[in-house]
C-alpha positions in Angstrom: 43.7 40.0 16.9 40.5 38.3 15.8 37.5 36.9 17.7 37.8 33.2 18.4 35.7 31.0 16.2 35.0 28.6 19.0 33.2 29.6 22.2 32.0 33.0 23.3 33.0 36.0 21.2 35.2 38.7 22.6 33.6 41.7 24.0 33.8 44.5 26.6 31.7 45.4 29.5 28.1 44.3 29.9 27.1 43.9 26.3 25.8 40.6 25.1 28.1 38.3 23.2 27.6 35.7 20.5 28.5 32.0 21.2 29.4 29.3 18.7 30.0 25.6 19.1 31.1 22.9 16.7 28.8 19.9 17.4 28.4 17.8 14.2 27.3 14.8 16.2 24.1 16.6 17.3 21.1 17.4 15.1 20.0 20.2 17.4 21.7 22.2 20.1 20.1 24.5 22.8 21.9 27.0 25.0 21.2 26.4 28.7 21.6 29.9 30.3 21.3 30.9 34.0 21.0 34.6 34.5 19.8 36.5 37.7 18.1 33.4 39.0 16.3 32.7 35.7 17.0 29.4 33.8 16.4 29.5 30.1 16.8 27.0 27.2 17.4 28.8 23.9 17.5 27.1 20.5 20.7 27.7 18.6 20.9 28.3 14.9 22.3 25.4 12.8 25.0 26.5 10.4 27.0 24.7 7.7 29.6 22.3 8.7 28.1 21.2 12.0 28.3 24.6 13.7 25.6 26.1 16.0 25.5 29.7 16.9 23.4 32.3 18.8 23.8 36.0 18.6 23.6 38.3 21.7 23.4 35.2 23.9 25.7 35.7 26.9 27.0 38.4 29.1 29.4 38.5 32.1 27.9 36.8 35.1 26.0 34.2 33.1 26.4 30.5 33.7 25.7 28.4 30.6 26.1 25.0 28.9 24.9 23.2 25.8 22.0 20.7 25.5 22.7 18.3 22.7 19.5 16.9 21.0 17.1 15.6 23.7 19.7 15.5 26.5 18.4 17.6 29.5 21.9 17.7 31.2 23.8 20.7 30.0 27.5 20.1 29.0 30.2 22.7 29.5 31.4 24.7 26.5 34.4 22.9 24.8 36.0 26.4 24.6 34.9 27.5 28.1 37.0 30.3 29.5 36.0 29.6 33.1 34.7 26.6 35.1 33.8 27.9 38.6 32.3 24.6 39.7 34.9 22.3 38.1 35.1 20.6 34.7 31.6 18.9 35.0 29.8 22.1 35.9 28.4 25.0 33.9 30.7 27.4 32.1 31.0 31.1 32.9 31.7 34.1 30.7 35.2 35.5 31.2 35.9 39.1 30.3 39.5 39.6 29.4 39.0 43.2 28.5 38.0 44.0 32.1 41.5 43.6 33.4 43.6 46.8 33.5 47.0 45.6 32.3 50.1 47.5 33.5 52.6 45.9 31.1 52.1 48.3 28.2 55.8 48.9 28.1 56.8 45.3 28.3 59.0 44.4 25.3 59.2 40.7 26.0 62.0 38.2 26.7 63.6 36.3 23.8 64.7 32.7 24.5 68.2 33.3 23.2 70.5 34.0 26.2 67.8 33.3 28.7 67.5 31.0 31.7 64.1 29.3 32.4 62.6 28.2 35.7 60.0 25.4 35.6 57.4 25.4 38.4 54.1 23.7 39.4 51.7 26.1 40.9 50.1 23.7 43.3 53.4 22.8 45.0 55.5 25.9 44.5 54.0 27.5 47.6 52.0 26.1 50.6 48.9 27.8 49.3 49.3 26.5 45.8 47.8 29.6 44.1 48.8 32.1 41.5 48.6 35.0 44.0 50.8 33.1 46.4 53.3 32.5 43.6 53.4 36.2 43.0 54.9 36.7 46.5 57.8 34.4 45.5 58.7 36.1 42.3 61.4 38.3 43.9 63.2 35.1 44.7 63.3 34.3 41.0 64.5 37.8 40.2 67.3 37.5 42.7 68.2 34.1 41.3 68.6 35.7 37.8 66.2 33.7 35.7 64.5 35.3 32.7 61.4 33.2 32.0 59.0 31.4 34.4 57.6 28.2 32.8 54.4 27.0 34.4 53.2 23.4 34.2 49.7 23.1 32.7 47.1 25.2 34.5 44.0 24.3 32.4 40.9 22.7 34.0 41.2 19.1 35.3 38.9 17.1 37.6 39.8 17.1 41.2 41.7 19.4 43.5 45.3 18.7 42.6 47.1 17.2 39.6 50.3 17.6 37.6 48.1 19.3 35.0 48.5 16.7 32.2 45.0 15.3 32.9 43.4 18.6 31.7 40.2 18.5 29.7 39.2 22.2 29.6 42.0 23.7 27.5 40.7 27.3 27.6 40.3 27.6 31.3 42.6 28.2 34.2 42.0 25.8 37.1 39.8 27.5 39.7 41.9 26.2 42.6 44.8 28.2 41.3 42.7 31.3 41.2 41.1 31.2 37.7 41.7 33.5 34.8 41.7 36.7 36.8 44.5 35.5 39.1 46.4 34.3 36.0 46.4 37.8 34.5 47.6 39.2 37.9 50.4 36.7 37.9 51.6 37.5 34.3 51.3 41.2 35.0 53.4 40.8 38.2 56.0 38.8 36.3 56.3 41.5 33.6 56.6 44.2 36.2 59.7 42.4 37.5 61.2 41.7 34.1 60.2 38.1 34.0 58.7 36.5 31.0 56.1 33.7 31.2 56.0 30.4 29.3 52.9 28.3 29.7 53.0 24.5 29.3 50.0 23.4 27.1 48.8 19.9 26.2 47.3 19.4 22.7 48.2 15.7 22.2 45.5 14.1 24.5 42.8 14.9 27.1 42.4 13.6 30.6 40.3 10.7 31.7 37.5 12.6 33.5 35.4 15.5 32.2 36.3 15.1 28.5 33.0 15.8 26.8 34.5 16.6 23.4 33.5 13.3 21.8 29.8 14.1 22.6 30.1 17.2 20.4 32.1 15.9 17.4 35.1 13.9 16.2 37.7 15.9 18.1 39.6 12.6 18.7 40.8 10.2 16.0 39.0 6.9 16.0 41.3 3.9 16.2 44.4 6.0 17.0 45.9 6.3 20.5 49.1 7.4 22.2 50.6 6.7 25.6 47.9 8.8 27.3 44.7 8.1 25.4 43.0 8.7 22.1 44.9 10.9 19.7 43.6 14.4 18.9 42.3 14.8 15.3 44.6 17.7 14.5 44.1 17.2 10.7 40.4 18.0 11.0 40.0 21.7 10.1 37.6 22.5 13.0 39.8 20.8 15.5 42.9 22.5 14.1 41.1 25.8 14.5 40.2 24.8 18.1 43.9 24.4 18.9 45.0 27.5 17.1 42.3 29.6 18.8 43.6 28.3 22.1 47.2 29.2 21.3 46.1 32.7 20.3 44.2 33.1 23.6 47.3 32.7 25.7 49.1 35.4 23.8 46.1 37.8 23.4 44.1 37.4 26.6 46.9 36.4 29.0 49.9 38.2 27.5 52.2 35.1 27.9 55.6 35.2 26.2 55.8 31.6 25.1 54.2 28.2 25.1 55.8 24.8 25.9 54.1 22.2 23.7 53.8 18.9 25.5 55.0 15.7 23.7 54.6 16.9 20.1 55.7 13.5 18.8 52.1 12.4 19.8 50.6 14.9 17.4 49.8 12.8 14.3 49.6 14.9 11.2 50.7 15.2 7.6 54.5 16.1 7.6 54.1 18.8 4.9 51.0 20.4 6.4 51.8 19.8 10.1 49.9 21.4 13.0 53.2 22.5 14.5 54.0 24.6 11.4 50.5 26.1 11.6 51.2 27.0 15.3 54.5 28.6 14.4 52.9 30.7 11.6 50.1 31.8 14.0 52.6 32.7 16.7 54.9 34.6 14.3 51.9 36.6 13.1 51.0 37.6 16.7 54.6 38.4 17.5 54.8 40.8 14.6 51.5 42.5 15.6 52.5 42.7 19.3 56.0 43.8 18.5 57.6 41.5 21.0 59.2 38.0 20.8 56.9 35.0 21.3 58.3 31.5 21.7 57.1 28.0 21.0 59.2 25.3 22.7 58.5 21.7 21.8 58.9 18.7 24.0 59.9 16.0 21.5 61.7 12.6 21.7 62.2 12.4 17.9 65.6 14.2 17.7 64.3 15.7 14.4 65.9 19.1 13.6 63.0 19.8 11.2 61.0 21.1 14.3 63.5 24.0 14.9 64.6 24.7 11.4 63.2 27.9 9.9 60.3 27.4 7.4 62.5 29.0 4.7 64.8 25.9 5.1 62.0 23.4 5.1 61.4 23.3 8.8 58.4 23.9 11.0 59.8 27.1 12.4 59.4 26.4 16.1 61.6 28.4 18.4 63.2 25.6 20.3 62.8 22.0 21.6 63.7 20.2 24.8 67.0 18.3 24.6 66.6 15.1 26.6 69.9 13.7 25.3 72.0 16.4 27.0 70.0 15.8 30.3 70.7 12.1 30.1 74.4 12.6 29.4 74.8 15.0 32.3 72.8 12.7 34.6 74.8 9.6 33.9 78.1 11.5 34.2 77.3 12.7 37.7 75.0 10.0 39.1 76.5 6.9 37.5 72.9 5.6 36.9 72.7 3.6 33.6 69.4 1.8 33.8 66.8 2.0 31.1 67.2 4.8 28.6 70.3 6.0 30.4 72.3 3.0 29.2 73.5 4.5 25.9 74.7 7.6 27.7 77.3 5.7 29.7 79.5 5.9 26.6 82.6 8.0 27.2 81.7 10.4 24.4 78.1 11.0 25.3 78.6 14.3 27.2 81.2 15.4 24.7 78.8 14.9 21.8 75.7 16.5 23.4 77.8 19.5 24.6 79.1 20.2 21.1 76.6 18.7 18.7 73.3 18.8 20.5 71.9 15.3 19.9 73.6 12.1 21.0 71.3 10.0 18.9 71.6 11.7 15.5 71.1 8.6 13.4 72.9 6.3 15.8 71.5 3.1 17.3 69.4 3.5 20.4 69.4 0.4 22.6 66.3 1.6 24.4 64.3 1.9 21.2 66.1 -1.0 19.5 66.6 1.0 16.3 68.5 3.9 14.8 67.2 7.2 16.0 67.4 10.9 15.2 69.2 13.1 12.7 72.1 15.6 12.9 71.4 19.2 13.7 72.8 21.4 10.9 75.7 23.5 12.2 73.9 26.7 11.1 71.2 26.2 13.8 71.9 28.3 16.9 72.6 26.1 20.0 70.1 28.1 22.1 67.3 26.4 20.2 67.9 23.4 22.5 66.5 23.7 26.0 68.2 21.5 28.5 68.2 20.8 32.2 69.8 18.8 35.0 66.3 18.1 36.5 62.7 18.7 35.4 59.2 17.6 36.4 59.4 14.4 34.3 62.9 13.3 35.3 62.0 13.6 39.0 58.3 12.8 39.1 58.5 9.8 36.9 61.0 8.1 39.2 59.3 5.5 41.4 59.7 7.6 44.6 59.8 11.0 42.9 63.2 11.6 44.5 65.2 14.6 43.5 68.9 14.3 42.8 69.5 16.3 46.0 68.3 13.2 48.0 71.0 10.9 46.6 73.9 13.1 45.4 76.4 15.1 47.5 76.4 18.9 47.5 79.6 18.8 45.5 78.0 16.6 42.9 75.0 19.0 42.7 77.4 21.9 42.2 79.1 20.1 39.3 75.6 19.5 37.7 74.8 23.2 38.1 78.0 24.1 36.3 77.4 21.7 33.5 73.8 22.9 33.0 74.3 26.7 33.4 77.4 26.9 31.3 76.1 24.8 28.4 75.7 26.2 24.9 72.0 25.2 25.2 69.3 27.3 26.9 69.3 26.1 30.5 66.3 25.4 32.7 66.0 24.8 36.4 63.2 23.0 38.2 61.7 24.7 41.2 63.8 24.1 44.4 66.8 22.8 42.4 68.6 26.0 43.0 68.9 25.3 46.7 69.0 21.4 46.7 65.5 21.1 48.0 65.0 17.9 50.0 61.3 17.6 49.3 60.4 14.9 46.7 58.3 15.7 43.7 56.0 12.8 43.3 53.3 11.8 40.9 50.0 12.9 42.4 46.3 12.8 41.3 43.0 13.5 43.0 40.5 11.8 40.8 37.1 11.9 42.6 35.9 8.7 40.9 37.0 5.7 43.0 37.4 3.4 40.0 39.6 5.9 38.1 41.7 6.6 41.2 42.2 2.9 41.9 43.1 2.2 38.3 45.6 5.1 38.2 47.3 3.9 41.4 47.4 0.2 40.3 48.7 1.1 36.8 51.4 3.3 38.3 52.5 0.5 40.7 52.5 -2.1 37.9 54.6 0.1 35.7 57.4 0.5 38.2 57.3 -3.1 39.4 57.8 -4.2 35.7 60.9 -1.9 35.6 62.3 -3.6 38.7 61.6 -1.0 41.3 60.7 -2.0 44.9 56.9 -1.5 45.0 57.2 -0.4 48.7 58.8 2.9 47.6 56.1 3.8 45.0 53.7 6.2 46.6 49.9 6.0 45.9 49.2 9.0 43.6 45.7 9.3 45.1 46.9 9.6 48.7 46.7 13.3 49.7 50.0 13.0 51.5 51.7 12.3 48.2 50.7 15.8 47.1 51.5 17.4 50.4 55.0 15.8 50.5 55.7 17.3 47.1 55.3 21.0 48.2 58.5 23.0 48.4 59.7 23.8 51.9 60.8 27.4 51.7 62.1 27.2 55.3 65.1 25.4 53.9 66.6 28.7 52.8 65.4 30.7 55.8 68.6 32.1 57.4 67.3 31.1 60.9 66.4 27.6 59.9 68.6 24.7 61.2 70.6 23.1 58.4 70.1 26.0 56.0 73.8 26.7 55.3 74.1 23.9 52.7 71.0 25.0 50.9 72.2 28.6 50.9 75.6 27.5 49.5 73.9 25.9 46.5 71.6 28.9 46.1 74.5 31.2 46.1 76.3 29.0 43.5 73.3 29.1 41.2 73.0 32.9 41.5 76.7 33.3 40.7 76.6 30.9 37.7 73.6 32.7 36.2 75.3 36.1 36.7 78.5 34.7 35.2 76.5 33.4 32.2 75.1 36.9 31.7 78.5 38.6 32.1 80.6 36.4 29.9 79.6 36.5 26.3 81.3 33.2 25.4 78.8 31.4 27.7 75.8 32.6 25.6 77.6 32.3 22.2 75.1 30.1 20.2 77.3 29.0 17.3 78.0 25.3 17.0 81.5 26.1 15.7 82.2 27.9 19.0 81.6 24.9 21.2 84.1 22.0 21.5 84.6 19.5 24.2 86.9 16.7 25.4 86.9 14.2 28.2 88.9 11.5 29.9 87.5 8.0 30.8 87.3 7.1 34.4 90.2 5.2 35.9 89.7 4.8 39.6 85.9 5.2 39.8 84.3 2.4 37.9 80.8 3.7 38.8 81.2 6.8 36.6 82.0 6.9 32.9 84.3 10.0 33.0 87.3 11.1 35.1 87.2 14.7 33.7 85.4 16.8 31.2 86.2 20.1 29.4 83.9 22.3 27.4 85.5 25.2 25.4 83.3 28.1 24.5 83.9 31.1 22.2 85.2 32.6 19.0 88.7 31.7 20.0 88.0 28.2 18.7 88.0 29.6 15.1 89.8 32.9 15.3 93.1 33.6 17.0 91.8 37.0 18.4 88.6 35.6 19.7 87.6 35.1 23.3 87.8 31.6 24.8 86.5 30.2 28.0 86.9 26.6 29.3 84.5 24.8 31.7 86.4 22.1 33.5 85.0 19.3 35.7 86.6 16.6 37.8 84.3 13.7 38.7 85.0 11.1 41.3 88.8 11.4 41.2 91.2 14.4 41.2 92.1 15.7 37.8 94.7 17.9 36.1 93.1 19.2 32.9 95.1 20.7 30.1 93.6 23.9 28.7 93.6 25.0 25.1 96.5 27.1 23.9 96.0 30.9 24.1 97.8 33.5 22.0 101.2 34.4 23.1 101.1 31.8 25.9 98.8 34.1 27.9 98.2 32.9 31.5 94.6 31.7 32.1 92.4 33.4 34.6 89.9 31.7 37.0 86.4 33.1 36.6 84.6 30.7 39.0 85.3 27.5 41.0 82.9 25.4 43.0 85.7 24.7 45.6 88.5 26.8 47.0 91.3 24.4 46.1 91.1 24.8 42.3 94.6 25.6 41.0 95.8 27.1 37.7 99.3 26.5 36.3 100.5 28.8 33.5 101.8 27.3 30.2 105.4 26.1 30.3 107.9 25.3 27.6 106.2 22.7 25.4 103.2 22.2 27.6 99.8 23.9 27.9 98.3 25.7 30.9 96.4 23.4 33.3 93.8 23.5 36.0 93.9 21.0 38.9 90.6 20.1 40.5 89.7 18.0 43.5 87.1 15.2 43.1 83.6 16.5 42.3 84.5 20.1 41.6 84.4 22.4 38.6 86.0 25.6 37.4 85.3 28.2 34.7 88.6 29.5 33.2 89.2 32.5 30.9 91.8 31.1 28.5 92.0 34.2 26.3 
């Protein structure tokens, strides 16, 4: 919509472009330019506010950097669009206008009613590239997902990384294929009806290749979060740096949404918050592009202000991740209650998160040792909460990076799939979850600096030992095998591969559940009043909090003539679950069951209809 204030100005073809950099910590800045074998050092014009600019300075094919004061070593552009030689090398001019997009008729994908699929490009395919990922998109189409969510792709030091050590926010990691491959990927997704959500990190920078402090106060002195120094989001130039980056993903790469990493680490004034500025910027672009654009926050605050509309005093973000619902599902199926899972062993945890969103909505959190959160107003649509049974954090931040498929039975995994894909929230899958992938997804890094690599490995080990994990199961993140082990094994769903039957059963189940969600309107009904739940405490299986669970969905909860669907689950013991009353004692109808022995009994005189389930099984029932 407008040229970026930071970095190289937009252009087309071979014409020269202006370049700007905010460097208030330098008294003079020169542009280091390499063109056709000629190396030049060009003085930049000082402008008010610590800016330096040079008109008609760069063209496609140039390599460049900035020389601050008397330094003879050029630094990469803080807003570099491409780093062909890594984050320590010279920047290169990217030409977004050179790509011939084929998605002119793409109308977007709204988050409401959608299913997301989270993937890490480096481990999604053996090749670990954007072009290789394109060849697997038809699998996602067949699965039925609507939006592909990519873990961070911006430039980091080394060959492989989760992406949260990025330092070059405007780039696409060259190992993935760079910006040109990213455009091909988005275009290919749109051609198949898939939207793209990009995970972005604005709350910190990685430990290697971060030159921003050399240029100016991009980071806040004396303020740090879990990952390093806080970003000075309240400084106007830094705020513009972030908003320009946000705009780039929508304008130059045609993405459909951004997932904002750990927004609780963005320290700003509540009534002039950077999150609200992001939402305003995104809404403006959505109006101009005439397609929905989403902002999804990762937040541990349980603060509904993030997703309330600005007209109601909120920030106006589209959605936020709901860790509470993940935790409740996890405990109910795995029985694990260590650490932050402890509170979710309560018998009402899954009931509450399934019908009210947050578990901690002002209640005491034993993990935090204080009251936490606030209630979500009933007027907020439930789809504004994104939930999952597994994601990159909940797998990769376990000591061994083990997936639930490595400890749970197939029947337990099937129950989790039902709970996730029939919830009132917006469900998300993590790559390979759909077939019960047996490959772990571990924490991996490739820091070239020996000291940094050693400190990362030792810090990771100490963290888990402190939590009581056996240090022998904690892999060294710097070991290349840790990365290699984390790659998906697509042969697991090859029909000719030994042992593939169990994987294909789970894959078929996920396809059927997503198709059912799309076909049954009650399963995407976003109204809080149209979601109610009940459960029974475990009796015979002390390792699990619940014996059974029932989630009722639909307008039939508030209107006699409305539709009503019940999702019923039996945990470690068989269960006969009473169904809600339907009008005229109508007989219920089975829409889906994870096992063949699910049995419905019609209502009898004075008693409701029931569904009888074997241990670790689930059914979806049309009540009316």
